[in-house]
C-alpha positions as CSV (number, residue, x, y, z in Angstrom):
1,M,32.2,98.0,102.6
2,D,31.8,97.6,98.9
3,V,35.5,98.3,98.3
4,A,37.9,97.7,101.2
5,K,39.2,100.8,102.8
6,T,43.2,100.7,103.5
7,V,44.6,102.0,106.8
8,F,47.9,102.6,107.3
9,V,48.8,101.4,111.1
10,T,52.2,102.5,112.9
11,G,53.8,100.4,115.6
12,V,52.1,97.1,114.3
13,N,53.9,94.8,116.8
14,G,53.0,96.2,119.9
15,H,50.5,95.3,122.1
16,I,47.9,98.1,120.8
17,G,49.0,97.7,117.5
18,N,48.7,94.4,116.6
19,H,45.4,94.2,118.2
20,I,44.3,96.8,115.8
21,V,45.6,95.2,112.9
22,R,43.3,91.8,113.8
23,D,40.1,94.1,114.4
24,L,40.8,96.0,111.0
25,L,41.5,92.8,109.0
26,E,38.3,91.0,111.1
27,H,36.2,93.6,109.3
28,G,37.2,93.9,106.1
29,Y,39.7,96.5,105.5
30,K,43.5,96.3,104.1
31,V,45.7,97.2,106.7
32,I,49.7,98.5,105.7
33,G,51.8,98.2,109.0
34,S,54.8,99.5,109.6
35,V,57.3,98.2,112.1
36,R,61.4,99.2,112.6
37,D,62.8,95.8,111.4
38,L,61.1,93.5,108.9
39,N,63.5,90.9,109.7
40,D,62.8,90.4,113.3
41,P,60.4,87.8,113.6
42,K,59.3,89.2,117.1
43,K,58.2,92.1,115.3
44,V,56.3,90.7,112.6
45,D,55.1,87.2,112.7
46,H,52.9,87.8,115.3
47,V,51.3,90.0,113.3
48,R,50.9,88.5,109.9
49,Q,49.6,85.3,112.1
50,H,46.2,87.4,112.4
51,A,46.3,87.5,108.5
52,I,47.2,83.7,108.6
53,D,44.4,83.1,110.9
54,L,41.8,84.8,108.9
55,D,42.9,83.7,105.9
56,C,43.6,87.4,104.3
57,E,47.1,87.4,103.9
58,Q,46.4,89.7,100.3
59,R,45.0,92.8,102.8
60,L,48.0,92.9,105.0
61,E,51.2,94.4,103.9
62,L,54.1,95.3,106.3
63,V,56.6,97.9,105.6
64,E,59.6,98.9,107.3
65,G,60.2,102.3,109.0
66,D,61.4,104.5,112.2
67,V,59.1,107.0,113.2
68,L,62.0,109.1,114.8
69,D,63.3,109.1,110.8
70,A,61.4,112.2,108.7
71,D,61.8,110.7,105.3
72,G,59.8,108.3,103.5
73,W,56.6,108.5,105.5
74,T,54.4,110.5,102.6
75,E,55.1,107.9,100.0
76,K,54.0,105.4,102.1
77,L,50.9,106.9,103.5
78,A,50.0,107.6,99.8
79,G,46.8,106.4,98.7
80,C,45.5,105.1,102.0
81,D,42.4,106.0,103.7
82,A,43.3,106.7,107.4
83,L,46.5,107.1,109.4
84,F,46.3,105.0,113.2
85,H,49.0,106.3,114.7
86,T,50.2,104.1,117.6
87,A,54.0,103.6,117.7
88,T,55.8,105.1,121.1
89,V,57.7,103.8,123.7
90,Y,55.5,102.3,126.6
91,S,58.3,102.2,129.1
92,N,59.2,103.3,133.0
93,S,62.5,102.6,133.0
94,K,63.6,103.8,129.4
95,K,66.2,106.8,128.9
96,A,63.6,109.9,129.1
97,E,65.1,111.0,125.8
98,V,64.2,107.9,124.1
99,I,60.6,108.2,125.3
100,L,60.2,112.1,124.4
101,D,61.9,112.0,121.1
102,T,59.7,109.0,119.8
103,A,56.6,110.9,121.2
104,N,57.4,113.8,119.7
105,K,59.4,113.6,116.7
106,G,57.4,110.6,116.0
107,T,54.1,112.8,116.3
108,T,55.5,115.4,113.9
109,H,56.7,113.3,111.4
110,L,53.5,111.0,110.9
111,L,51.3,114.1,111.3
112,T,53.0,116.4,108.4
113,A,53.2,113.6,106.2
114,A,49.8,112.8,107.0
115,K,48.9,116.3,105.6
116,N,51.1,116.0,102.5
117,A,49.6,112.5,101.6
118,N,46.1,114.0,102.0
119,I,45.1,111.4,104.4
120,P,41.4,112.1,105.1
121,R,41.6,111.1,109.1
122,V,43.9,110.3,111.3
123,V,43.1,108.3,114.8
124,Y,46.1,109.0,117.3
125,T,46.9,106.2,120.4
126,S,47.4,108.7,123.5
127,S,46.8,107.7,127.0
128,V,44.8,108.8,130.3
129,A,48.2,109.6,131.3
130,A,47.7,112.6,129.3
131,V,43.9,113.3,131.0
132,G,45.9,112.7,134.2
133,S,44.4,111.5,137.8
134,L,43.6,115.0,139.4
135,P,41.6,116.4,141.1
136,K,41.4,113.7,143.4
137,G,37.7,112.4,143.9
138,R,36.4,113.6,141.0
139,E,35.5,112.0,137.8
140,K,37.9,112.5,134.8
141,T,36.6,113.5,131.3
142,E,38.2,114.3,128.2
143,D,38.2,118.1,129.4
144,D,40.6,117.0,131.6
145,W,44.9,117.7,131.2
146,Q,47.6,116.3,132.9
147,T,49.1,118.5,135.4
148,L,51.8,115.9,137.0
149,R,55.3,115.5,135.5
150,S,55.9,112.1,137.5
151,S,57.8,110.1,135.2
152,P,58.9,110.5,131.2
153,Y,56.3,108.5,130.1
154,T,53.7,111.0,131.3
155,V,55.1,114.0,129.9
156,A,55.8,112.5,126.9
157,K,51.8,111.4,126.1
158,T,50.9,114.7,127.3
159,E,52.9,116.3,125.2
160,S,52.7,114.7,122.5
161,E,48.7,114.7,122.7
162,K,49.0,118.2,122.8
163,L,51.6,118.6,119.7
164,A,49.0,116.5,117.6
165,W,46.3,118.6,118.2
166,E,48.2,121.7,117.2
167,L,49.5,120.1,114.0
168,A,46.3,118.6,113.4
169,E,44.7,122.5,113.5
170,K,48.2,124.0,111.2
171,H,47.9,121.1,108.8
172,G,43.6,120.7,108.7
173,L,43.8,117.3,109.7
174,D,40.8,115.5,110.8
175,L,42.1,114.1,114.0
176,R,40.2,112.0,116.6
177,V,42.4,110.9,119.8
178,I,41.9,107.7,122.1
179,N,43.2,107.6,125.7
180,P,43.2,104.2,127.1
181,G,44.0,103.4,130.9
182,G,45.7,100.1,131.9
183,V,45.6,98.0,128.8
184,L,45.0,94.4,129.5
185,G,44.4,91.3,127.6
186,G,46.9,88.8,126.3
187,G,48.5,89.1,122.9
188,F,51.8,90.6,123.3
189,I,55.3,89.5,122.8
190,K,56.7,91.8,125.1
191,P,54.8,92.7,128.7
192,T,54.2,96.5,128.8
193,P,54.4,98.1,132.4
194,S,50.5,97.3,132.7
195,V,50.8,93.6,132.6
196,D,54.6,93.0,133.5
197,Y,53.6,92.2,137.3
198,F,51.3,89.8,136.9
199,P,54.1,86.8,136.7
200,D,55.5,88.2,140.1
201,A,51.7,87.9,141.3
202,I,51.2,84.6,140.0
203,A,54.2,83.3,141.4
204,G,53.2,85.0,145.2
205,K,56.9,87.2,145.1
206,F,54.6,89.5,147.0
207,P,52.6,88.7,149.9
208,M,50.4,92.1,149.9
209,A,49.2,94.5,146.4
210,P,49.8,97.8,146.6
211,K,46.4,100.0,146.1
212,I,47.8,102.0,143.3
213,P,44.8,103.5,141.3
214,L,44.8,101.7,137.9
215,P,41.9,102.0,135.5
216,I,41.4,99.0,133.2
217,V,40.2,98.6,129.5
218,H,40.8,95.3,127.4
219,V,43.2,95.5,124.4
220,R,40.3,94.7,122.2
221,D,38.0,97.0,123.4
222,V,41.1,99.7,122.3
223,A,41.4,98.5,119.5
224,R,37.4,98.7,118.6
225,A,37.6,102.1,119.8
226,H,40.3,103.2,117.5
227,R,38.2,101.4,114.1
228,R,35.0,103.1,115.9
229,A,36.6,106.5,115.5
230,F,37.3,106.0,112.1
231,E,34.2,105.1,111.0
232,V,31.4,107.2,113.2
233,D,31.6,110.6,111.1
234,E,30.8,112.4,113.9
235,A,33.4,111.6,116.1
236,E,35.3,114.3,117.1
237,G,38.0,115.0,119.9
238,R,39.2,112.7,122.3
239,F,38.0,109.3,123.7
240,I,38.7,108.0,127.2
241,V,38.6,104.4,126.9
242,A,39.1,103.3,130.6
243,P,35.2,101.6,131.3
244,H,36.7,99.9,134.7
245,K,37.7,102.8,136.8
246,N,38.6,102.8,140.6
247,K,40.3,100.0,140.5
248,T,43.8,99.2,141.8
249,I,46.5,96.4,141.4
250,A,45.2,95.2,144.6
251,D,41.8,94.7,143.0
252,V,43.6,92.9,140.0
253,C,45.7,90.3,142.3
254,R,42.9,89.5,144.3
255,T,40.3,88.8,140.9
256,L,43.0,86.8,139.8
257,R,43.8,84.7,142.8
258,E,39.7,84.4,142.7
259,Q,39.7,83.3,138.9
260,F,42.8,81.1,139.3
261,P,43.2,79.6,142.8
262,E,45.8,77.4,142.3
263,T,48.3,81.0,141.8
264,K,49.6,82.5,144.8
265,S,48.8,86.0,143.8
266,P,48.0,88.1,146.9
267,R,44.3,88.4,148.1
268,R,45.3,91.2,151.1
269,A,46.2,94.7,150.2
270,I,49.4,96.6,151.6
271,P,48.5,99.8,153.7
272,R,49.6,102.8,152.0
273,S,51.6,103.6,155.4
274,L,53.3,100.4,154.9
275,M,54.6,101.3,151.2
276,F,58.3,102.1,152.1
277,I,58.7,98.4,152.3
278,V,57.4,97.9,149.1
279,V,59.7,100.7,148.3
280,F,62.7,99.4,149.9
281,Q,62.4,96.1,148.8
282,D,62.3,97.7,144.9
283,W,65.7,99.4,145.4
284,L,66.8,96.4,147.2
285,M,66.4,94.0,143.9
286,G,67.5,96.9,141.6
287,I,70.8,96.3,143.0
288,F,70.7,92.8,141.7
289,G,69.7,94.0,138.4
290,A,65.9,94.1,138.5
291,E,64.2,96.8,136.9
292,R,62.9,99.4,139.0
293,R,59.2,99.5,139.4
294,M,58.1,101.2,142.7
295,T,60.7,103.8,143.6
296,R,59.6,106.9,145.8
297,K,58.9,109.3,143.1
298,A,56.8,106.8,141.2
299,V,54.9,105.9,144.2
300,K,54.5,109.5,145.8
301,G,53.4,110.5,141.9
302,Y,50.8,107.2,141.8
303,F,48.6,108.3,145.1
304,Q,48.4,111.9,144.1
305,G,45.6,111.2,142.0
306,D,42.9,108.3,141.4
307,A,41.5,105.8,138.7
308,N,38.3,107.7,138.3
309,F,37.6,108.2,134.5
310,S,34.5,108.5,132.6
311,S,34.4,106.6,129.5
312,Q,30.6,107.5,128.9
313,K,31.7,109.7,125.4
314,A,33.3,106.7,124.0
315,T,29.9,104.4,125.2
316,D,27.5,107.0,123.5
317,V,29.9,108.1,120.5
318,L,31.6,105.1,119.6
319,G,28.9,102.4,120.5
320,M,31.2,100.8,122.6
321,E,30.3,97.5,124.6
322,W,33.0,96.6,127.0
323,E,34.6,93.6,127.9
324,S,34.1,92.7,131.4
325,F,36.7,93.3,134.2
326,E,37.2,89.7,134.9
327,V,37.8,88.6,131.3
328,C,40.6,91.5,131.3
329,I,42.2,89.9,134.4
330,Q,41.4,86.4,132.8
331,D,42.8,86.9,129.2
332,T,45.9,87.9,130.7
333,A,46.8,85.7,133.3
334,E,46.4,83.0,130.7
335,A,48.6,84.9,128.5
336,F,51.0,84.1,131.3
337,M,50.4,81.0,132.4
338,K,50.7,78.9,128.9
């Protein structure tokens, strides 16, 4: 690039967001990133560290903003060449109202501001949760949409992406959407539900691992896909970013043990018929204050579909070359074992 283009990124403190910042800086872009609290070191220090590491602090600016607030976004976006909207609540335990409001109100506020600020192109972070895991046994593509309402997060990602497409049509926005699978890899401050079971696996807190379907992608690939969706003029529509399909948590744990024999990660998978034991154990731990992960409703939802997703469009159009499944596991485990 002769003149550095400026990309505005929301939610830069998150796992995906801060990797997008690094990827953009590595490729010569100027980045303006928003966080809710500029005075919170956990939201800003790791993001600023990317610019320090790359010796380009002059190309990174952090600003304060809450996507739940409608005011001020147009002014923040003024003069930018693109908006990457990643800010969301990725949780299976927070109140449904918080998850849904952040997704839907945030989408409305940011895409409306993008229209008012004449942003040429918007790249929006969705999820395979909006694509759906049904019908079972068939490869899912960008033409598929989620039909289940198994969790507030699933509902939020589906509703907010549909809303994004409606707003894009209404406002004439050039919108491209990235739909990642379970995002692995290091470089996070707060573990997401895609990786938060790693410490328990490493410590051997469960003797067998569930065969819960989980399509896998490395966070660096998710960041690259966002940048390429902006750079490739002919890119359009949705892009599934889940190259390691038909994987399960049991596959992850088994590979973790193979790579790190010193851990106690389970080698064996628990049969689906015995999943009631996992649900009971989760309920028991919940009594003592642990976060519930394996409720009966959640487990039922996990097994209704599969992790068979096609990332061919992202490979062909965005020119993606994917990190291996083994690197996904290794980088995630090392983040917890430091």
